[in-house]
N, C-alpha and C positions, 0 to 999 in steps of 0.2 A: 444645506443639503438640499433646499426647497427649488435652488437654481437648475433647472434642467441640463443646463450645460455642466455642472459641476458634479451632479446626480451621473451622467453619463461618462464622465472622465472617472469618477469613483467607480463606477461598475465594470470599466473596461480595463483597469489597474489590476493585474492578476497579484496585488498584495501578500497575499499569502502563501503562492507558489515562491515568492521572493523571500518571505518571510521563514518557510521550511528550509530552504537554502543556505539562507545565512545561520539557522541555527545549525544545520549539518554541517556547515565547513567550521563552525567555532568548535563543535565537539569534536571534530578531526584536530584542529590546531590543540585541543585539550589532551586528546590522545596522546599528540606528537610531546608535548611538553611533558607529559607523563610518563613518557619513557617509549613512546612509540606506539603505532597502530597496530603493529604485527604482534606485538607482546602481548600473550593471553592473559597474563597476569593483571596489566590494564583494561585489557577489554572485560575481563571478568568485573573489575572495579569499579567500571563506568558504565554496566548493565547489560552486557552481550547476553544472548540467550544462553542458558546453562542449566540443563535440568536439575541437576540435585539442588541448587539454589533456588528454583521454583519451588522443587518438594518441600524445603525448609521455610516455605510462605513469601518469595519474594516475585509476586504475581507481576509488579513492576515490569518485568522482564519480558512479558510479552509486548510490552511498549517502546520500551527505550534502545530496541537492537536497532529500530530502522533509523536512528540517526546517529550510529556509530558504522565505521567501516575500518576495512583490515587494506591498507595498504593506498598508496595514492590512485591508482590506476581502478581500484575498486570506487573510490569516492569519485574519480572523474568521470567513470562513466555513467554512475548513477544520478550525479549533480548533473550533467548534461542531459539524461533521459526526463529527469523531473522538469529541468527549466522547458523542454519543448512540449512534455506530454501534460506537464502542470498546468502551463499558460494557456492553453487550448481549453483543456479539461476546467478549469476554472473560469474560464470564461462563460462555456454552455451552461455548465451548474450553478454557478453565482459562489460566492466565496464559503460561504458557511456550508453548504451542502459538499463542497469541493474537499474542504478539511476534514469532513466527516467520512467522506469515500477515502480519503488519504491515510486517516489515522484507522479506523476500523479496517480496511484492507491490511494494513500492515500488521495489525494487531491479528487478524485471522491467519495471514501466513506464519506469524511466529507461533501460532497455537497449532498449525497442521505441521511445522518444522518440529515441535515439541513432542507430537506424538509420532512422527514418521521417521525422525532422523534425530533419534533421542542421544546420539554418543557425542554429536559435536558443539562445539561453543560456535554461535550463530551471530552474525550481525549484517546490517547492510540494509538499505531503503527499497533493495528491488522487489521485497512484499509488497510494500504499498503501490510501487511505479507499475509493477504487475496487476493491482488493483485498478488503476486507473485506464489499462487496457480492457478490465474486464467492464469498467462502465460504460465504455463503448459498444462493448457487445449488446448491454442491455438498451442502450438507444437505437441499435439498428434493428434491435426486435421489436423494439415500443413504435419508433417513429418510421417506420417503412416507407411512408409517403415523403419522406425529407430525402431527396437525392443527395446533398451535401452530406447527412449524417451516416447514411446507408454507406456512400463511400469511405467516410473515415472509420466506419464500424470494419468495413474488410479489411483497410490498411493494417488496422489494429490487430484483427484477429490474423492476418497473415504473420505480423511481428509477434505475437505470444506465440505462434504457434511455431514459427523458427525459431525463437529463444529457447523453448522449451525441448525443439529438438535439438539443439546445440548442447543445452546443457546436459544431453543424455551421454555427450562424449566429453565434458569436461569435468577434470577433478576437482574438488573442493565447491563445487555450486549446489546449493540446497535446492533442488528442484521441486520439494515437497512443499518449501516456502512459499516458492513462485505459484505454483499450482493453488496451494492455498489462499495467497494475496489475490490471483485472477477471480477465484468462484468469489471470494468476501467482496470483492469489487463489483460483481454482478448483482450480486444480493443487496448491498448496501446502497448501490444506485438506484434498484428497482424502488428501495425503501424510501430515500429520498426525493427521487423524482427529478425533472429537469423542466421547470415551469416554464422557462423561455422557450422552450420547445413546444410547449404545449400540455396539456392533462394527460395525467396517466390513471387509467382505471383503479379505483379506492382497491378492490380484490386483489389485484396484480401486486399493488404496494403491501397490503398485508400480507400475502402470502411469501412474497420475498421477504419480510420483515420476520415472521416466523421462522422460515426454514432456516436463515440466518443465525438467530438465537438458538433453534435445535441442534444446529450441525454444530457452534462454538462450544454447546454445554455437552455435547455426544462425544466431543473430540478431549475435551478436557477430561470427562469422567474417565475414558480409554487412556488418556495418559496418566492418571493420576492413579490408576489403578495398578502401574508397576511398583510404586512406593512399597517399600516392605518385600 
């Protein structure tokens, strides 16, 4: 890795995006072999977000739903979105910051869904994908001097607003999970920063981290108060 050529190639290949896609597709195949991706029992067994199970102590259900999908179209839409959004996000933030943004956003979206959409059995990568859009909102606010970043930020803001608008008229869509993922993406991106674009104020990173932790703890507290 000391060779500049190989270092550049390593940095430019979005292998984390490809790995996330691979895991998502493998999980869909497992769903299919286990009885079908639209089978509620299969989804429950493999880790879909289900509040009674979380109340029973299965906290990992805040993490696993982002790798499960309900039907081929659900998988296809999210896989295409992850491919295009993930590739550009990973190149800007770097591999491990991108992974942190994706996973934390997905968890944040599932926590929001846990609180505001308690009756549903939920699954899908869209909570994490909305987090990638949120990450670009943070970039647009922090690196306003960068014309390319500002343009991308506006595009992703438009995409997020349009998606949320259509969510209002689409049955079976977890809009609360999407909003939670979007806000989680803004905050976790603010915490990890984007060194390739330049330094971020330490105070801004600290505030983003504190807000993220406080928001998740507060939501979990509200959600767990329903037990009993």
